C-alpha positions as CSV (number, residue, x, y, z in Angstrom):
1,M,-26.0,25.1,-14.1
2,P,-24.5,23.4,-11.4
3,H,-20.3,22.7,-10.9
4,P,-19.7,19.3,-12.5
5,M,-18.9,16.6,-9.8
6,T,-15.7,14.6,-8.7
7,T,-15.9,11.3,-7.7
8,T,-13.0,11.7,-5.5
9,A,-14.9,10.6,-2.2
10,P,-16.9,7.9,-1.5
11,P,-20.5,8.9,-1.2
12,D,-21.9,10.2,1.9
13,T,-25.7,7.4,1.9
14,E,-24.9,3.9,1.4
15,Y,-27.7,1.0,2.4
16,Q,-25.6,-1.0,4.6
17,G,-26.1,-2.0,8.2
18,L,-29.6,-2.3,9.7
19,V,-30.5,0.4,7.5
20,G,-30.6,-2.7,4.5
21,W,-33.0,-4.6,6.5
22,L,-35.9,-1.3,6.8
23,P,-38.5,-1.3,4.3
24,A,-37.7,0.5,1.6
25,T,-40.4,3.6,2.7
26,L,-37.9,3.8,5.5
27,R,-34.7,3.5,4.1
28,P,-34.6,7.2,3.3
29,F,-34.9,8.7,6.3
30,A,-33.1,6.6,8.1
31,L,-30.2,7.9,5.6
32,L,-31.5,11.3,6.1
33,A,-30.8,10.9,9.5
34,R,-27.4,9.1,9.3
35,F,-28.4,6.4,10.8
36,D,-26.1,4.6,8.6
37,R,-22.8,6.3,9.9
38,P,-23.1,5.8,13.9
39,I,-19.9,7.7,13.7
40,G,-21.6,11.0,14.0
41,W,-23.6,10.7,17.0
42,W,-20.3,8.7,18.8
43,L,-18.7,12.1,18.4
44,L,-21.9,14.1,19.6
45,Y,-22.5,11.6,22.5
46,W,-18.6,11.8,24.1
47,P,-18.2,14.7,25.6
48,C,-21.5,14.3,27.3
49,F,-19.8,11.5,28.6
50,W,-16.6,13.0,29.9
51,G,-19.2,16.1,31.4
52,L,-21.0,13.3,33.6
53,A,-17.6,11.4,34.3
54,L,-14.8,14.2,35.2
55,A,-18.0,15.9,37.5
56,G,-17.8,12.4,38.9
57,G,-20.9,11.3,38.2
58,A,-20.6,8.2,35.6
59,F,-21.5,5.8,38.7
60,N,-24.3,7.8,40.8
61,H,-25.6,9.3,37.7
62,W,-25.7,6.2,35.6
63,P,-29.0,6.3,33.5
64,L,-27.9,9.5,32.5
65,I,-25.1,7.7,30.2
66,L,-28.0,6.1,28.3
67,W,-30.2,8.7,28.1
68,F,-27.4,10.9,26.7
69,L,-26.4,8.2,24.5
70,L,-30.8,8.4,23.0
71,G,-30.0,12.2,23.1
72,A,-27.0,12.4,21.0
73,I,-28.4,10.0,18.8
74,A,-31.4,11.5,18.0
75,M,-29.9,15.5,18.1
76,R,-27.5,14.3,16.2
77,G,-29.6,12.5,13.3
78,A,-32.2,15.9,13.6
79,G,-29.1,17.8,12.9
80,C,-28.2,16.3,10.0
81,V,-32.1,16.9,8.6
82,Y,-31.6,20.3,8.9
83,N,-28.6,20.9,7.1
84,D,-29.7,19.1,4.8
85,I,-33.0,20.7,4.2
86,V,-30.9,24.1,4.5
87,D,-27.7,22.8,2.1
88,R,-29.9,20.6,-0.3
89,N,-28.7,22.4,-3.7
90,L,-25.3,22.5,-2.6
91,D,-25.7,18.9,-2.0
92,A,-27.0,17.9,-5.5
93,Q,-23.6,20.0,-6.9
94,V,-20.9,17.7,-5.1
95,A,-19.8,14.1,-5.4
96,R,-20.1,12.8,-2.2
97,T,-23.4,14.4,-0.8
98,A,-25.5,14.0,-4.2
99,S,-27.0,10.7,-2.8
100,R,-28.4,12.2,0.1
101,P,-31.8,12.0,0.1
102,L,-33.0,15.6,0.1
103,A,-30.4,16.4,-2.6
104,S,-31.6,13.5,-4.7
105,G,-35.5,13.9,-4.5
106,A,-35.6,10.5,-2.4
107,V,-37.6,12.2,0.0
108,G,-39.2,15.4,0.2
109,I,-39.6,18.5,1.9
110,K,-42.0,18.5,3.8
111,A,-41.7,15.4,4.8
112,A,-38.1,16.1,5.8
113,W,-39.7,18.8,8.4
114,G,-41.8,16.0,9.9
115,W,-39.3,14.2,10.3
116,L,-36.9,16.3,12.0
117,I,-40.0,17.4,14.3
118,L,-40.2,13.8,15.2
119,L,-36.3,13.4,16.7
120,C,-37.0,16.7,18.2
121,L,-39.4,15.4,19.7
122,I,-37.5,12.6,21.3
123,G,-34.5,14.7,22.3
124,L,-37.2,16.9,24.4
125,I,-38.2,13.5,25.9
126,V,-34.3,13.1,26.8
127,L,-33.8,16.4,28.4
128,L,-36.7,16.5,30.4
129,Q,-34.7,14.1,32.5
130,L,-32.0,16.4,33.5
131,R,-32.1,19.0,36.4
132,L,-33.2,22.1,35.2
133,E,-29.8,23.8,35.5
134,A,-28.5,21.1,32.7
135,I,-32.0,22.1,30.7
136,M,-31.5,26.1,30.6
137,V,-27.4,25.0,29.8
138,A,-28.7,22.7,26.6
139,L,-31.6,25.0,25.6
140,C,-28.4,27.7,24.9
141,S,-26.7,25.8,22.5
142,L,-30.2,26.0,20.3
143,A,-28.9,29.2,18.5
144,L,-25.4,28.1,17.7
145,V,-27.4,24.9,16.1
146,A,-29.6,26.4,14.2
147,A,-26.6,28.5,12.8
148,Y,-24.3,26.2,12.1
149,P,-25.3,25.4,8.4
150,F,-24.8,29.0,6.9
151,M,-21.3,29.1,8.4
152,K,-20.0,27.1,5.4
153,R,-20.7,30.3,3.3
154,I,-19.8,33.3,5.0
155,T,-16.7,32.0,6.6
156,W,-13.2,29.7,5.7
157,W,-13.6,28.0,9.5
158,P,-17.2,26.6,9.9
159,Q,-15.1,23.5,11.9
160,V,-15.0,25.9,14.5
161,W,-18.8,26.6,14.7
162,L,-19.0,23.1,14.5
163,G,-16.8,23.0,17.4
164,L,-18.5,25.1,19.6
165,V,-22.1,23.0,19.2
166,F,-20.4,19.3,19.1
167,S,-18.8,19.8,22.3
168,W,-21.6,21.6,24.1
169,G,-22.5,18.3,25.9
170,T,-19.5,18.7,28.2
171,L,-20.9,21.7,29.7
172,V,-24.6,19.7,30.1
173,G,-23.1,16.0,31.2
174,W,-21.1,17.9,34.0
175,V,-24.1,20.6,35.0
176,A,-26.3,17.6,34.9
177,V,-24.3,15.8,37.7
178,D,-22.6,18.9,39.1
179,G,-25.6,21.9,39.4
180,Q,-23.4,24.2,38.6
181,T,-20.3,25.6,36.9
182,H,-16.4,24.7,37.6
183,P,-13.4,25.8,36.2
184,A,-12.8,22.2,34.6
185,M,-15.9,22.2,32.7
186,F,-15.4,25.1,30.5
187,W,-11.4,23.7,30.2
188,L,-13.0,20.2,29.1
189,Y,-15.1,22.2,26.8
190,A,-12.2,24.4,25.0
191,G,-10.3,21.6,24.4
192,T,-13.0,19.4,23.0
193,V,-13.6,22.3,20.8
194,F,-9.8,22.1,19.5
195,W,-10.9,18.4,18.9
196,V,-13.6,19.0,17.0
197,I,-11.5,21.3,14.7
198,G,-8.9,18.9,14.4
199,Y,-10.8,15.7,13.3
200,D,-13.3,18.0,11.6
201,T,-10.7,19.3,9.3
202,I,-9.5,16.0,8.6
203,Y,-12.5,15.5,7.3
204,A,-12.9,18.1,5.1
205,V,-10.1,16.8,3.3
206,Q,-11.7,14.6,1.2
207,D,-13.9,17.4,-0.2
208,R,-11.5,19.9,-0.7
209,E,-12.3,20.3,-5.0
210,D,-15.8,20.1,-4.1
211,D,-15.6,22.7,-2.0
212,A,-14.2,24.7,-4.5
213,L,-16.2,24.4,-7.4
214,V,-19.4,24.7,-5.8
215,G,-17.5,28.2,-3.1
216,I,-17.9,25.9,0.2
217,R,-15.5,27.3,2.6
218,S,-13.4,25.1,4.8
219,S,-10.5,25.1,6.8
220,A,-8.6,22.4,5.0
221,L,-9.1,24.9,2.3
222,R,-7.6,28.0,3.6
223,L,-5.0,25.5,5.2
224,G,-3.7,24.6,1.8
225,G,-0.6,22.5,2.5
226,H,-0.6,23.2,5.9
227,I,-2.9,20.8,7.0
228,R,-0.6,18.2,8.7
229,I,0.7,21.4,10.9
230,G,-2.5,22.4,11.5
231,V,-4.7,19.6,12.8
232,A,-1.0,18.8,14.9
233,L,-1.3,22.6,16.4
234,F,-5.2,22.3,16.9
235,Y,-4.6,18.7,18.9
236,L,-1.7,20.2,20.7
237,A,-4.5,22.9,22.1
238,T,-6.6,19.6,22.4
239,L,-4.7,18.1,24.8
240,I,-3.5,21.1,26.7
241,G,-7.8,22.2,27.7
242,W,-8.0,18.4,28.5
243,G,-4.9,18.6,30.1
244,M,-6.5,21.8,32.2
245,A,-9.3,19.9,32.7
246,I,-8.7,16.8,35.1
247,W,-5.4,19.4,37.0
248,S,-8.6,21.7,38.1
249,V,-10.2,18.4,39.5
250,R,-7.3,16.4,40.6
251,P,-4.1,18.6,40.7
252,Q,-1.9,15.9,40.7
253,G,0.9,14.9,37.9
254,Q,-0.1,11.1,38.1
255,A,-3.7,12.5,36.9
256,L,-3.0,13.8,33.8
257,V,-0.9,10.2,32.7
258,A,-5.1,9.5,32.1
259,L,-4.3,11.2,29.1
260,V,-1.2,9.5,27.5
261,P,-3.5,6.6,25.5
262,V,-5.5,9.4,23.9
263,A,-2.7,11.7,23.4
264,G,-1.0,8.7,21.6
265,H,-3.9,8.5,19.0
266,L,-4.0,11.9,18.1
267,L,-0.3,11.9,17.8
268,W,-0.8,8.6,15.4
269,Q,-3.6,10.3,13.5
270,V,-1.4,13.3,12.7
271,A,1.7,11.0,11.6
272,K,-0.9,8.9,9.5
273,L,-3.0,11.8,7.5
274,Q,-1.9,12.1,4.0
275,K,-2.4,15.5,2.3
276,N,-4.5,14.2,-0.8
277,G,-6.9,12.9,1.6
278,S,-6.9,9.1,0.8
279,N,-7.1,7.8,4.3
280,A,-9.2,11.0,5.9
281,L,-12.3,9.2,6.0
282,D,-11.0,6.3,8.1
283,L,-9.0,8.5,10.1
284,F,-11.9,10.7,10.9
285,R,-13.9,7.7,12.0
286,S,-10.9,6.5,14.2
287,N,-12.5,9.4,16.2
288,R,-14.6,7.2,18.3
289,F,-11.8,5.1,19.5
290,A,-10.5,8.7,20.6
291,G,-13.7,9.6,22.7
292,L,-13.4,5.7,24.7
293,L,-9.6,6.7,25.1
294,M,-10.4,10.1,27.0
295,A,-13.5,8.8,28.3
296,L,-11.8,6.5,29.9
297,A,-9.5,9.1,31.5
298,C,-12.5,11.4,32.5
299,L,-14.2,7.9,34.4
300,V,-10.9,7.5,36.2
301,V,-9.8,10.7,36.8
302,G,-13.3,11.7,37.8
303,A,-13.6,8.5,40.1
304,A,-10.9,9.7,42.3
305,G,-11.3,13.3,42.5
């Protein structure tokens, strides 16, 4: 007998934007890949761009900007399909996720696996556009990606694992340009991991009641009444990592000024966050703008470095 579902959070799938124009038979597959919610692929894409730009390749390797975007859309979709395959029974017990195509029965399990394979093939095409060193770095993330859906069952900090996965693009983007490792790319990766932990903790605030009912663990539940302090510390670690990355490329004080806009935005998120999660989704989505501000910082420093 499933646990009763609360209804405080908005549904996770909605027929809006371009998805609403698709034929009825294709809509569930678009929703399964979260094409109706582009925030996810923006959050996956920005770290790729940061690594590319901070390494100084935004102009000399500009086609990679578009290839990374296509890859982010395809692989974020593939990750969502895989996650829903693993979590379909749990999703059916949570108000926000009960409408997902697999949980609701709109898409069968075999069709979902077929859609997953197709999206991965698109990702493979993108992967083959990279130099060999970057391909090897990208492939090293597969084990982390495969394990992520299970983390919420075994740890209170699945957001940390998500951070390791969603930040991997910083490494791929850097190596795609430079062909080798550099201290800056590791600092950039570390800072981005904490950024992901921070924004996904904000996202998890809206699910606390349902997560507690069905036994899903999250950083939002673990932090309890200290959500704002926790997010503030995560974002502080983010800025330290990003600052060290910029310093490693251009060890001049004025280079760190490039971080001021994104630092102000992250501070705004912390100040605005409501403990009851009433504005959590809006703040989470605002990180696409945080990503843009960081992209501009990496572009300026990388071009001048």
